[in-house]
N, C-alpha and C positions, 0 to 999 in steps of 0.2 A: 383433584382431590389430594394427590400426593403433595402438589405445590403448596396447598393451603396448610397441610400438616408441617411441612418443612417451615412455613413462615411463622407458624404458631410456636414451633419449636425454638426458632431464633429469637422470638419476642420474650419467651419465658426465660432464655438462657440470659438475654439483655438485662431483664428484671432482677434475675439473680445476681449478676454481676454489679448491678447499681447498688442492690441492698448490701453486699459485701464491701464495696467501697466506702458506701456511707457509714457502715459498722467499724471500719477500720479509723476512719477519720474521727468518730466520737470516742474511740477507746482511749481510756487514760493510759499514758505510758511515763514511767519514772524518767526524769531528765539524765540525759548521758552525763559522764564525767565532765566531758567538755562544756556542756550546757550548765551543768552545776557551777562551774568557774564564773560563769556569767550571772547566774541567779543568786548565788549565795553570798552574803556580805563578807568582805575581806576582814580576817582577824588580825592581819598584820598592822593595819593603820588604825591609829587611835586618835588622829587630829580631826576633829568635826569640820564639817564643811561650813564655811562662812557665808551666810547669805548677805547680799548686798543691802545696805541699810539707806534708804532714801534721805537725802539731805533735804532739811526743811526750812533752810536758811539761805541768805544771800549775803556774801560778805561785802558786797560792792557799795554799801552805804556807810562803811567805815566801822571802827571798833565799837562805838556807841550809837545806838539808834536814837535819833532825835528828830521827831516829825509833827507836822500838823495835818490834819486830815479834814478835808472838805467833802461835802457830798450833796447831790441833786440842787445844784444851783441854777439850772433851767434858764439858760440865756442871761443870767445875772452876773455883772461884773462889778457894780458899785458895793454889793454887799460882801464880795469877795475882797475887795480893797479894803473894806472896812475892818474884816476879820484879820487880814494879815497885818494891816496897820495896828490894830489892837494888840497882835502879838509880837510887835516890834520888828517884824518882817519886811515892811514896806516904808520907805522914807516919805518925806514931805514931796518929794518929786515924782511920787507914785512909782518908784522902782524898787526892786528888792534890795536889802540892805546889804552892805559891803562885807559884813563880817558872818556869812551863813555857816561857814566851817562845817559842812557835812550835814546840815539840816535837810530833811527830805520834805517836800510838798506832795502830798497824796491827794487826789481826788477820785473818789469811788463811783464816778459815773453820772450821767445824765448832766452834763454841763452845758448842753444846748437843749432847746426844747423841740421835740419831734414834729410839731406841727409848723412852727415858725423859726427853724434854725437861723441864728444870727452870725454871719460871717465875721463881725467884729469881735465875738467870743473866742473863735478860733485863733484869729491874730493875737488877742490878747495872752491866751495860753502858751502860743508859739513863742511869744516874747518872753513870758515868764520862764519857760523852758531854757531859751538862749541865755537870759541872764543869770539863772541858777547854775547853769554850767560855767559861766565866766567867773562867779563868785563863790565857787566852792560848794554849791549845793546840788539837790537832785530833784526832779519832778517826775512823779510816776501817776500816770493817769489810766485808771481802770475803765474800761468800756461799760456803758449802762445800757439799759433796753431802748432808750432814746436814740442813742447812736446807732445801735444795731438796726432798729426799725428804719432810720434814715438811710443807712447804707443798702438795706434790702430793697428800698423804694428806688434808689438811684440806679442800682444793678439791675432791676427789673424794668427801667424805663418809665417808672410812674411819675407823675408831675409833682415837682416840688418848687415853690415859689422863689427860685434862686437862677441867677444866670449861670450858663454854661461853665465859665471859668471857676466859680464860687462852688459849683456842684463838685467838679473834679477835685478841687482844693479840700473841700469837706470830706470828701470820700476817702482821700489819702490820709487825711488827719485821723479819721476813724480806724483806718487800717493800721495805724501806729499804736493804738492802745492795746494793752492786755486784757485778758479775760479776768485775770487775778493777780494778786502779789502776796507771797508768803515771807515773812520776815521775823526771825527771832521768836518763833512760835505765835505769830500775829498773822491772821489771814485778812487781807484787803479785799473785799469783793463787793460787788454792787448790790445783789439780792441775797436772799436766804440760802445758804448752802443746802444742796439736796443730797439725798441718799445715794443717787445715781453718780452724781458729780465726785462726791468724796470717794466712792468705789473705784471709780475711774482713776482718780488721782492716786490712790494706794496701789492699783495694779501697775500703774506707770512707773511709780517709784520702785516697787519690787521687781520689775523687769529689767529697768534701765539702770536703776542705782543712781539717775541724774538728779540735780538739784530739781524740786518740783516745778520751780518757776519755768524750767525748759518746756514744760507742757504747751505753754503759750506758743512758742515757735514751732515745736514737733507737731502739735495738733491743732489748737484753735487757729493760729493763722491760715492754716489750710482750709479753714471753712469759708475763707473768702472768695472760693472758687464759685460759689453759687448762693443764691438767696436760701435755697432748700438746705444746703450744708449747714448755713448760719443759723438755721431754725433749731438745730440741736443745742444752741447755747443761748437763744435770744429771749429767755424769759417769757415763753408763750403763755398766754392766758387760757386760751381756748384751743380745742382739737389737740391736746397734748398726746404725743406718741410715746410708745414704750422706749424708743432709742433716745429721747431727749434727756440731756444730762443737766440742764438748768432751765427752770420753767417758773412761772410766776405761782408761788405758793399762797393761795388764796386765804387760807385758815390756817395761819403758821402755827397758832397753839395746839390746834387738834393735830397737824401734821407732826410736830415733834413730841406729842404725847404718844402718838402711834409709832413713831420711827426712832424716839429719842434713844432708846438702849443701843441700837445699832449704830446710830449716828454718834454719839458720845464715844463708843468704842473706837470708831474710825478717827474721830478727833484725837484720841489718846495715841493710835498708832501712828498717825501723821504728825503727832507732837505739835499739835494746834491747840494753844491754851487761851486764845481770844480771838474773836471774830468782830471785826468792824464792817458794817455794810449801811447802805441807804436803801433807797427804793420804796420803803414804807414810812410816809411821813408822820411825823409826832406833831399833833396840832398844838401841843402845849408849848412847843419851841425848845423843849428840853430833850437831851438825849436820854434813851431809855437804855439801863444798864442792867447786867445780868439777866437779860431776856431768857425765859424758859428755863430757868435754873433748876426747876424742879425736875425736868427731865433731861437737862444737859449739865448735871452737876460738875463737870470737871471743865468746863469752857465758859469764860466770860464773853458773852454776846452783846455787842452795843449797837443800837439803832441809832445812826448819826444824821438821818433825815430830819434835820430841825426847822424845815421851811425856810431856809435862810434867805430865800428869795423876799419873802413877805416880812420875815423878822428882822433882817438886816445885819445879823451877826450869828455866827454858828461854826464851831469846829470841835474836834477832839485833838489834844495834845498828848503826846507819848514820848517817854524816855525810857531807854532800856539799856543798861550798863553791862559790861562784859562778865559780871558777877551772875547775870541771868535775871536781876530784879527789874521788874517793870512797872513803872508808875504811869497813871492816866489822870488826865484833867480835862474838864470839859469848859467849852466857851460858849455861853449863850446869853440872852438878854436877861435872864432871871437872875444871874450871878455877876452881870457885868458890874465891875467897881475898879478904882484905882489900886486897891489891895491886890485884887485878883489879876489884874493886868500884870503887876509886879512878878507875882507868882508864875505867871505863865511865861514872862521872859527867863526868869530863872530855870524853868523846866527846860526850856531850849538853849540854855547857856552851854557852850562847848567844854568849859571847864567844870567839872562836877563839884569842885570846892566851892563853887559859887552858889550852889544851892543852899537856900535858907533852911533852918530847922523846921519852919512852919510847914513845909511840905514833905517832910520825912515820915 
């Protein structure tokens, strides 16, 4: 009996002690003088903290941006040659012109067909890259969902109708491509930019202060470790997960109507004024300009997939000077003419004094 009383007394003492400790922990105390030094803002310093501002441009292409942009050529070489020849960038020997003088050739992805990838297309673009480098030009190839799907199949060991040597060569070629490129406020990307992708890009810029194009090497290239990692960027159509950054936007009009306000603000924060993409074919064979301007009033979005494989001609030409002014011209079968061809060559001229008054 005495033993039980003692045990009950000890239990009650433990309960009281526990309540006291809990009360002391919850009780608000004014900070000590030492603590106040840590918590109160200093009145001595009046210099504001400078946040790092992400750079949204790449100076590697030179003082003035002059470029031609192709999209979704899908195993096609003849139409690419026709377009480059039309722009006076390919000579009679089907080689790049000698006086590129800093011109950049962009391709926004899907340069091979995902079902029947052609090794000769890879050889052609590798040759174009080498020639451009020797002749003072640049080639920047952005990855498309076709290339990403092919890479995932190769990595997963799925059957593709190519020899072993061609498979490895194609895989390495795809791994050399970037996810996007941002230059002078112009975003070159394969598909529609998503809210998740732009938020990630903003966060990357704020944290690192790096040129935003470094996201490609810092993050995207690391996705080549597995097909699952690549899926975050692979423009998935079905079973989209919350962590996917780029996916196939099925109803783009509805998507930008819903998220347009947030996306437009992100474009402004990232200093993106123009987006050039492919992925969504324009059956008219003509580029679609100022897409979704109702919901994206501060961005000029251009759909550049003119089905060049069938139409035989199609590209967007851009010139952007040091003064920040950017001019854009479209090449397609609807506006094809000798006069327009001359204007295209003037757009790409190295000496801005050569620009005619017709295109100002």
